[in-house]
Each structure stands twice: as structure tokens, then as C-alpha cells.
N, C-alpha and C positions, 0 to 999 in steps of 0.2 A: 803619157800618164796612163796607168792601167788601174782599174778598180777591180778588186777581187772580192767576191762574196763567198763567205765561208759559213756553212750552217753551224749552229751551236751543237754541242754534244747532245745526242739523242734525237736530233731532228733529221727528218728524211730530206736528203739533198734533192731528190726529184721534186718533192713538194715545194721546196724553196725555189728551185728553178722555174717551176710553173708560176709561182707568185711573181717572181721578177719578170718573167716573160709577159705577164698580163699587164704590166705597166705600159701605158701608151708611150710611144717614142717621143711625142710632143712634150709630155710631162718630164721625161728625162732631160730633154734639151733645155726646157725652162729651168729645171733644178740646177743644171750645169751653169747656165747663164747667171742665175742668182748667186751661186757659190763664187763664181768669178768676180762678180761685182762686190760681194762681201769681202773677199780676200784682197781685192785691190783698194778697198776703202773709197771707191768712187760713188758719189751720190748723184744719181741721174734724175732724181725727183726735182721738179721745179717748184719754187715757192710762189 
């Protein structure tokens, strides 16, 4: 899987790249894990 980020018209691609680069890798990993759980329909929360 590849994620491609494309800036909107009129936006500076370098600025967008800097914003994406500033996201801590741990946050990206957590977001990816959450998306996988959401797509699989798995509920890992215990009652």
C-alpha cells in the first residue's frame, strides 16, 4: 500500500511536505493501527 499526499491547487508543496514531516512517526504508526482495526471491524476493547 502506498499513500500519496498531493497538495491542493495554490498550495506550496514544500510547505505541505514540511507539515507532513513534522508529524511524529509514532502518531503515524498509531493512526495506521487504528485504521487497520476500523477496517477489519475488530473490537479490541474489553467490557
